[in-house]
C-alpha positions as CSV (number, residue, x, y, z in Angstrom):
1,M,-44.6,-16.5,-18.3
2,L,-47.2,-15.6,-20.9
3,T,-48.5,-12.1,-21.1
4,D,-52.0,-13.3,-20.1
5,E,-50.6,-15.0,-17.0
6,L,-48.7,-11.9,-16.0
7,T,-51.8,-9.7,-16.5
8,A,-53.8,-12.0,-14.2
9,K,-51.1,-12.2,-11.6
10,F,-50.6,-8.5,-11.3
11,S,-54.2,-7.3,-11.7
12,D,-55.4,-7.9,-8.1
13,T,-54.1,-4.8,-6.3
14,T,-53.2,-1.2,-7.2
15,E,-49.6,-1.8,-6.0
16,N,-49.3,-4.9,-8.3
17,R,-50.8,-2.9,-11.2
18,R,-48.2,-0.2,-10.6
19,K,-45.4,-2.7,-10.8
20,A,-46.9,-4.2,-13.9
21,V,-47.2,-0.8,-15.6
22,F,-43.6,0.0,-14.8
23,S,-42.4,-3.4,-16.1
24,T,-44.5,-3.0,-19.2
25,L,-43.0,0.3,-20.0
26,F,-39.5,-1.1,-19.8
27,I,-40.4,-4.3,-21.7
28,A,-42.4,-2.5,-24.4
29,G,-39.5,0.0,-25.0
30,N,-37.0,-2.8,-25.4
31,R,-39.3,-4.8,-27.7
32,L,-40.0,-1.8,-29.9
33,Q,-36.3,-0.9,-30.0
34,T,-35.3,-4.4,-31.0
35,L,-38.1,-4.6,-33.6
36,F,-37.3,-1.3,-35.2
37,D,-33.5,-1.7,-35.0
38,S,-33.8,-4.9,-37.0
39,H,-36.3,-3.5,-39.6
40,I,-35.2,0.1,-40.3
41,P,-32.2,0.3,-42.5
42,E,-29.3,2.7,-41.8
43,L,-30.6,4.1,-38.5
44,S,-31.1,2.7,-35.0
45,L,-34.3,3.7,-33.3
46,K,-32.5,6.1,-31.0
47,Q,-30.7,7.7,-34.0
48,F,-34.1,7.9,-35.8
49,M,-35.8,9.5,-32.8
50,L,-33.0,12.1,-32.4
51,L,-33.2,13.0,-36.1
52,A,-37.0,13.1,-36.0
53,I,-36.9,15.6,-33.1
54,V,-34.2,17.7,-34.8
55,R,-36.3,17.8,-38.1
56,Q,-39.5,18.7,-36.3
57,S,-38.1,21.6,-34.3
58,S,-38.5,25.1,-35.6
59,E,-35.3,26.1,-33.8
60,L,-31.8,24.7,-33.5
61,L,-31.6,22.4,-30.5
62,T,-28.4,22.1,-28.4
63,F,-27.1,18.8,-27.2
64,T,-28.2,19.7,-23.7
65,R,-31.8,20.5,-24.8
66,L,-31.9,17.3,-26.9
67,A,-30.7,15.3,-23.9
68,S,-33.5,16.7,-21.8
69,L,-36.1,16.0,-24.5
70,L,-35.0,12.4,-25.0
71,G,-34.3,11.7,-21.4
72,C,-30.6,10.8,-21.7
73,S,-27.2,12.3,-21.1
74,R,-25.6,15.0,-23.3
75,Q,-22.8,12.5,-23.9
76,N,-25.3,10.0,-25.3
77,I,-26.6,12.7,-27.6
78,R,-23.1,13.4,-28.8
79,K,-22.5,9.7,-29.6
80,L,-25.8,9.5,-31.5
81,A,-25.0,12.8,-33.3
82,D,-21.5,11.6,-34.3
83,A,-23.0,8.4,-35.8
84,L,-25.6,10.4,-37.7
85,V,-22.8,12.7,-39.1
86,K,-20.8,9.7,-40.2
87,K,-23.8,8.3,-42.0
88,G,-24.4,11.7,-43.7
89,F,-27.8,12.4,-41.9
90,A,-26.7,15.3,-39.8
91,T,-24.1,18.0,-39.3
92,I,-23.0,19.5,-36.0
93,R,-22.4,23.2,-35.6
94,Q,-21.9,25.8,-32.9
95,S,-25.0,27.4,-31.4
96,Q,-25.5,31.0,-32.5
97,S,-26.7,32.0,-29.1
98,D,-24.0,30.2,-27.0
99,A,-20.5,29.7,-28.3
100,R,-20.0,26.7,-25.9
101,A,-23.1,24.8,-27.1
102,M,-23.3,22.6,-30.1
103,C,-26.4,21.9,-32.2
104,I,-27.4,19.2,-34.6
105,C,-28.8,20.0,-38.1
106,S,-30.4,17.5,-40.5
107,T,-29.0,17.1,-44.0
108,E,-30.7,16.7,-47.4
109,K,-30.0,13.0,-47.0
110,A,-32.1,12.9,-43.8
111,D,-34.9,14.8,-45.5
112,N,-34.8,12.3,-48.5
113,Y,-34.8,9.4,-46.0
114,F,-37.9,10.6,-44.2
115,E,-39.7,11.4,-47.4
116,N,-38.9,8.3,-49.3
117,S,-37.2,5.4,-47.5
118,F,-39.0,5.7,-44.2
119,A,-42.5,6.1,-45.7
120,E,-42.9,2.3,-46.0
121,Y,-42.0,1.8,-42.3
122,Q,-44.6,4.3,-41.2
123,E,-47.1,1.8,-42.5
124,E,-45.7,-0.7,-40.1
125,L,-46.2,1.7,-37.3
126,Q,-49.9,1.7,-38.1
127,Y,-49.9,-2.0,-37.1
128,L,-48.8,-1.1,-33.6
129,F,-52.0,1.0,-33.1
130,E,-54.6,-0.8,-35.2
131,V,-55.7,-2.7,-32.1
132,Y,-57.0,0.5,-30.5
133,S,-60.1,2.5,-31.2
134,E,-59.9,6.3,-31.7
135,S,-61.2,6.8,-28.2
136,E,-58.6,4.4,-26.8
137,I,-55.8,6.3,-28.6
138,E,-57.1,9.5,-27.1
139,T,-57.1,8.0,-23.6
140,L,-53.7,6.4,-24.1
141,F,-52.3,9.7,-25.3
142,A,-53.7,11.5,-22.3
143,L,-52.4,8.9,-19.9
144,L,-48.9,8.9,-21.4
145,S,-48.9,12.7,-21.2
146,K,-49.7,12.4,-17.6
147,L,-46.9,9.8,-17.2
148,Y,-44.5,12.6,-18.1
149,A,-45.7,14.5,-15.0
150,G,-45.1,11.5,-12.9
151,I,-41.6,11.1,-14.3
152,E,-40.9,14.8,-13.6
153,N,-42.2,14.3,-10.0
154,L,-39.9,11.3,-9.6
155,E,-36.9,13.3,-11.0
156,M,-37.7,16.1,-8.6
157,K,-37.9,13.8,-5.6
158,A,-34.6,12.1,-6.6
159,K,-32.9,15.5,-6.9
160,M,-34.2,16.6,-3.5
161,R,-32.9,13.3,-2.0
162,E,-29.5,13.9,-3.6
163,E,-29.4,17.5,-2.3
164,N,-30.3,16.4,1.2
165,K,-27.4,13.9,1.2
166,R,-24.9,16.8,0.7
């Protein structure tokens, strides 16, 4: 089905629009991952996102904290971190505040990558948003921020259901 057909089919009721939004989030994520994985050399999109968060943080982040931020498991973070270490983009070290926790640190190679190699791909990212006005970007940002609240609500409800089963 074409996108226009899907939009028309799912625009008649709030319930159908909810289904369409949920599906769109999943499909958009997959399409973006496929697109960036095939165009960004050396790093997968997930590796890139992990490294970007590590580089932007003013403090060392543990695997557990990174898993929470990225919405995945600690084991998944470990796998991504190991790949980044093998490629020379990161190091793994013990947390200074918790001897049981491990942290990821970016390397000089990562810094050079973001400053030089990735600069040309940032331009491509502009193409993704050039179809929006400034006001639409502001609205989209606000709505996506609110989506996080919905996700947290869903996680809380799932946790409560799980606790009630015990």
